[in-house]
C-alpha positions in Angstrom: 21.4 40.6 -3.6 18.4 42.3 -5.4 19.9 45.9 -6.3 16.5 47.4 -7.1 16.2 48.6 -3.6 19.7 50.1 -3.6 20.8 53.5 -4.6 23.7 53.5 -7.1 24.8 57.2 -6.8 24.2 60.7 -6.1 24.3 64.1 -7.2 25.2 67.1 -5.5 24.4 70.6 -7.2 25.0 74.2 -6.1 22.3 76.1 -5.8 20.0 78.3 -8.6 21.1 81.6 -7.1 24.9 81.4 -7.5 24.3 82.2 -11.0 22.8 85.6 -9.9 25.5 86.1 -7.4 28.3 85.1 -10.0 26.7 87.4 -13.2 28.7 90.4 -12.4 31.6 88.9 -11.0 35.2 89.1 -13.3 36.5 85.7 -14.0 39.6 86.8 -12.7 40.2 88.6 -9.1 44.3 88.9 -8.8 43.8 89.9 -5.2 43.2 87.9 -2.4 41.3 89.7 0.0 38.4 90.3 -3.0 38.3 86.8 -3.2 37.6 86.3 0.3 35.1 89.4 0.1 33.5 87.1 -2.7 33.9 83.9 -0.5 31.9 85.9 2.8 29.1 87.0 0.1 28.3 83.6 -0.9 28.4 82.3 2.9 26.2 85.0 4.1 23.2 84.5 1.0 23.5 80.7 1.4 21.7 80.3 4.7 19.9 83.2 3.9 18.7 81.2 1.4 18.1 78.0 3.1 20.8 75.9 1.2 23.0 74.9 4.5 25.3 76.6 6.7 26.8 80.2 6.6 30.0 78.7 5.0 31.4 79.0 1.1 34.6 78.3 -0.8 36.4 79.1 -4.0 39.2 77.6 -5.9 41.7 80.1 -8.2 44.8 80.1 -9.9 47.1 81.6 -7.4 49.3 83.1 -10.2 46.7 85.1 -11.6 43.5 85.2 -9.4 41.1 83.1 -12.5 38.5 81.8 -10.3 38.3 77.9 -11.3 35.0 77.4 -9.0 32.8 78.5 -6.2 31.1 75.8 -3.5 28.7 76.5 -0.7 27.3 74.0 1.9 24.2 72.2 0.6 23.9 69.7 3.2 20.4 70.9 3.8 19.4 71.3 0.3 20.9 68.1 -0.7 20.3 66.0 2.0 23.8 64.7 2.1 26.4 65.6 5.5 29.3 66.0 3.5 27.8 68.4 0.9 30.3 71.2 2.5 31.5 74.4 0.8 34.9 73.1 0.7 34.0 69.7 -1.0 32.0 71.5 -3.4 34.6 74.4 -4.5 37.1 71.2 -5.0 34.9 68.5 -6.8 33.6 71.5 -8.9 37.1 72.8 -10.0 38.3 69.0 -10.4 35.4 68.5 -12.9 36.4 72.0 -14.6 40.1 71.0 -15.1 39.2 67.5 -15.9 41.0 66.0 -13.3 41.7 65.1 -9.6 44.8 66.6 -8.9 44.5 70.1 -8.9 48.4 70.2 -8.1 49.2 68.0 -11.3 52.7 68.7 -13.0 50.3 69.8 -15.7 48.4 72.8 -13.8 48.8 76.0 -12.4 48.8 76.1 -8.6 45.6 76.9 -7.2 44.1 77.7 -3.8 41.1 77.1 -1.8 39.6 80.2 -0.2 37.4 79.5 2.5 35.3 81.7 5.1 36.9 80.2 8.4 39.3 76.6 9.1 38.2 73.4 7.3 36.6 70.9 9.6 38.1 67.3 9.7 36.2 66.2 6.6 37.3 69.1 4.9 41.0 69.1 6.5 41.4 65.9 4.4 39.5 66.7 1.7 41.5 69.7 1.2 45.0 67.7 1.8 44.0 65.6 -0.8 43.4 67.9 -3.6 46.5 68.7 -4.4 46.1 72.7 -4.4 49.1 74.6 -3.2 47.6 76.6 -0.9 44.9 77.2 1.6 43.3 80.6 2.6 41.2 81.3 5.7 39.7 83.9 6.8 40.1 82.7 10.9 40.9 79.4 12.5 39.9 80.0 16.4 37.6 79.0 18.7 34.7 81.7 17.6 33.2 79.8 14.9 31.8 77.1 17.2 31.1 79.0 20.0 29.3 81.6 17.9 27.6 78.8 15.1 27.1 75.7 17.7 28.2 74.0 14.5 30.7 70.9 15.9 33.5 70.8 13.8 35.0 67.7 15.3 38.3 67.3 16.8 41.1 69.1 14.5 44.4 68.3 15.4 46.3 71.2 17.3 49.2 71.5 14.5 46.8 71.3 11.4 48.2 74.4 9.8 51.9 72.6 9.9 50.6 69.6 8.6 49.3 71.4 5.4 52.7 72.9 5.3 54.7 69.8 5.7 52.6 68.5 2.4 53.3 71.7 0.5 50.6 73.7 1.4 51.0 77.3 1.9 48.4 78.5 4.5 47.2 81.9 4.9 44.8 83.0 7.9 43.1 86.0 9.3 41.7 87.3 5.8 39.0 89.5 6.5 38.8 87.8 9.6 36.2 90.1 11.2 33.8 90.2 8.1 34.0 86.2 8.4 32.6 86.6 12.4 30.1 89.0 11.5 28.4 86.2 8.9 28.4 83.9 11.8 26.6 86.1 14.1 23.9 87.3 11.8 23.6 83.3 11.2 22.9 82.9 14.8 20.7 85.7 15.4 18.7 83.5 13.0 19.2 80.6 15.1 17.9 81.8 18.2 15.0 83.5 16.9 13.9 79.9 15.4 13.6 78.6 12.0 17.3 77.2 10.8 18.0 73.8 11.2 21.8 73.5 12.8 22.5 70.0 11.4 25.1 68.5 14.0 24.1 65.0 13.7 25.2 64.6 17.3 26.6 67.1 19.6 29.6 66.6 21.9 28.3 65.0 25.3 
């Protein structure tokens, strides 16, 4: 086979505006609500900048609140369907600590903070990342109903499955703020000009 026409790698980068958003953010944010508030701010700017959907995440040390990484959805900016907020946050965190395992014996406990329950792809990515805690703004049907994104066939006992694997789940942290971001996004979708990137809608 002639390898010349095959791509042998791809790169996913966070948007340049992330640096502006983080310029005045302290390295350590001890309060969990404040960490979620940062996630909401990133999620809201992300769709307005056209990088992807209204989704953001961060990885922090549980004990201290030190921010290890942030991530946003860059599906549209990268052209990569798997470039979701959780994936970019977890991947950059793993690069930062130099390990694929955020829960290794030589590591502090890490938590993933996301502005809604992970989709089916990010469910697996989170479970296998090594984080010891997952914090979400919400987990109900509102995300799909408001945004029209298809989050996939999530199992009903998704939180219990995390807990069984030693990953604590905290829900409903600044839930109303998350829904406000989704509603603003939906209004922009309805007025035209935004791409909802479901490859296939449920039929």
